[in-house]
C-alpha positions in Angstrom: 0.0 0.0 0.0 2.9 2.4 1.0 4.8 1.6 -2.1 1.8 2.2 -4.5 1.3 5.5 -2.8 4.8 6.6 -3.3 4.8 5.4 -6.9 1.6 7.4 -7.4 3.0 10.4 -5.8 6.1 10.1 -7.9 4.1 9.7 -11.1 2.1 12.9 -10.4 5.2 15.0 -9.3 6.6 17.9 -11.3 9.9 15.8 -11.4 8.2 13.1 -13.5 6.3 15.6 -15.8 9.5 17.7 -16.4 11.4 14.4 -17.1 8.9 13.5 -19.7 8.7 16.9 -21.3 12.6 17.2 -21.5 12.7 13.7 -22.9 10.1 14.0 -25.4 11.5 17.5 -26.5 14.8 16.0 -26.8 14.2 12.6 -28.4 11.4 13.5 -31.0 13.7 15.6 -33.5 16.1 12.7 -33.7 13.4 10.2 -34.2 11.7 12.3 -36.8 14.7 13.1 -38.7 16.2 9.6 -38.6 13.2 8.6 -40.6 14.1 10.7 -43.5 17.9 9.9 -43.2 19.1 13.1 -41.4 20.0 11.5 -38.1 23.2 13.8 -37.7 20.9 16.9 -38.0 18.3 15.5 -35.8 21.1 14.7 -32.9 22.2 18.5 -33.3 18.6 19.7 -33.2 18.0 17.6 -30.2 21.1 18.9 -28.7 19.7 22.4 -29.0 16.4 21.4 -27.4 18.2 19.4 -24.4 20.6 22.5 -23.6 17.7 25.0 -23.8 15.9 22.7 -21.3 18.4 23.5 -18.8 17.3 27.2 -18.5 13.6 25.8 -18.3 13.1 26.1 -14.4 10.0 26.7 -12.3 9.0 30.3 -12.0 6.8 33.0 -13.5 6.1 32.7 -17.2 7.9 35.9 -18.2 11.1 34.5 -16.6 10.8 31.2 -18.3 10.3 32.8 -21.7 13.1 35.4 -21.2 15.5 32.6 -19.8 14.9 30.3 -22.6 15.2 33.0 -25.2 18.5 34.3 -24.1 19.7 30.7 -23.7 19.0 30.1 -27.4 20.6 33.4 -28.3 23.8 32.6 -26.2 24.0 29.1 -27.5 23.7 30.5 -31.0 26.2 33.1 -30.9 28.6 30.8 -29.0 28.5 28.1 -31.5 28.7 30.5 -34.5 31.8 32.3 -32.9 33.5 29.1 -31.7 32.8 27.2 -35.0 34.6 30.0 -37.0 37.6 30.4 -34.9 38.4 27.0 -33.8 41.2 26.6 -36.3 43.3 29.3 -34.6 44.7 28.4 -31.4 45.3 31.8 -30.0 41.9 33.1 -31.0 40.1 29.9 -29.5 42.0 30.4 -26.3 40.8 33.9 -26.1 37.3 32.9 -27.0 37.4 30.1 -24.1 38.7 32.6 -21.7 36.2 35.0 -22.6 33.0 32.8 -22.8 34.0 30.8 -19.6 34.4 34.1 -17.5 31.3 35.7 -19.1 29.0 32.7 -18.6 30.3 32.0 -15.1 29.7 35.6 -14.1 26.0 35.1 -14.8 25.8 33.0 -11.6 25.7 36.4 -9.8 22.1 37.0 -11.3 20.6 33.6 -10.1 20.1 30.1 -10.8 18.2 30.6 -14.3 21.1 32.7 -15.4 23.5 30.3 -14.1 21.7 27.6 -16.1 21.9 30.0 -19.2 25.6 30.2 -18.8 25.8 26.3 -18.2 24.1 25.5 -21.4 26.0 28.1 -23.3 29.4 26.6 -21.9 28.3 23.1 -23.0 27.7 24.2 -26.5 31.1 25.9 -26.6 32.7 22.7 -25.4 30.9 20.5 -28.0 31.7 22.8 -30.7 35.5 23.4 -30.0 36.4 19.9 -31.5 34.4 20.3 -34.7 36.1 21.5 -38.0 33.7 23.3 -40.1 33.6 25.2 -43.3 31.8 28.5 -43.0 28.5 27.3 -44.5 28.7 24.1 -42.2 29.1 26.3 -39.2 26.2 28.2 -39.9 24.2 25.2 -40.6 25.2 23.6 -37.4 24.3 27.0 -35.5 21.0 27.2 -37.1 20.2 23.6 -36.2 21.1 24.3 -32.5 18.7 27.4 -33.0 15.9 25.4 -34.4 16.1 22.9 -31.6 16.0 25.6 -28.8 13.1 27.0 -30.5 11.5 23.7 -30.7 11.9 23.3 -27.0 10.7 26.6 -26.4 7.6 26.2 -28.2 6.9 22.8 -26.6 7.6 24.2 -23.1 5.1 27.1 -23.7 2.7 24.9 -25.2 2.5 22.6 -22.3 2.4 25.6 -19.9 -0.7 27.0 -21.8 -2.4 23.7 -21.4 -1.9 23.3 -17.9 -0.7 26.7 -16.4 -1.2 25.9 -12.6 0.3 22.4 -12.8 3.6 23.3 -11.1 1.9 25.2 -8.3 -0.4 22.2 -7.8 2.3 19.9 -7.8 4.3 21.8 -5.4 1.2 22.2 -3.1 0.8 18.5 -3.2 4.5 17.9 -2.1 4.1 20.4 0.7 1.0 18.7 2.0 2.7 15.4 2.0 5.7 16.7 3.9 3.3 18.4 6.3 1.6 14.9 6.9 4.8 13.3 7.4 5.8 16.0 10.0 2.6 15.4 11.8 3.0 11.8 11.9 6.4 12.4 13.4 5.1 14.9 15.8 2.2 12.6 16.8 4.8 9.8 17.6 
C-alpha cells in the first residue's frame, strides 16, 4: 500500500512531468529526422533542445520565456563564434577565456542565469572539437537554434494547457511533507 502510494506520488510529481517533457523534446527531433535519413541533423537539433531545457526552471512565465530565449541566443552566438575561430589556437584560447568568464559571471544573477551560462558553455565545449567550413558552421548553429526554438514552443505549449500544474504539484508535495511531519510529531 505504501509503495503504490509513493509510486503514484512520484508519477504525479513535477519531477516526472518535467522529465517526460525534456525527454520528449529531446528525443522527438532525432526520431523524426532519422526517418528521413538525417540523423546527424536530428541529433544536433536534439542537442539544442536539451541545452535549452537546462534554462527551463520553475518560476513565472515571463522569467521562463526570457530565460529560454536568452539561452537560445547565447547558444547560437557561442556556436557560431566558436565554429568560426576553432582553427586558430590563439583565438580559441581567447574565446574560451572570454566565454567561460562571462558565462560563469552569470551566476551572480541567480539560478536561471547560471543555467543559461551552463548551457552556452556546454555548447562551446561541444563545438570546439568540430572542424567546419563557413557554411557548415552556419548550418550547425541554425540547427541548434531550431532545436532551442522547438523546445521553447513545446514548453510554452504545455504551460498553456496546464498553467497551474507546477503550483498544484508543489502544493501536493508540501501537503505530503506536512503530513509526514505531523506523523512524526504525533509519535
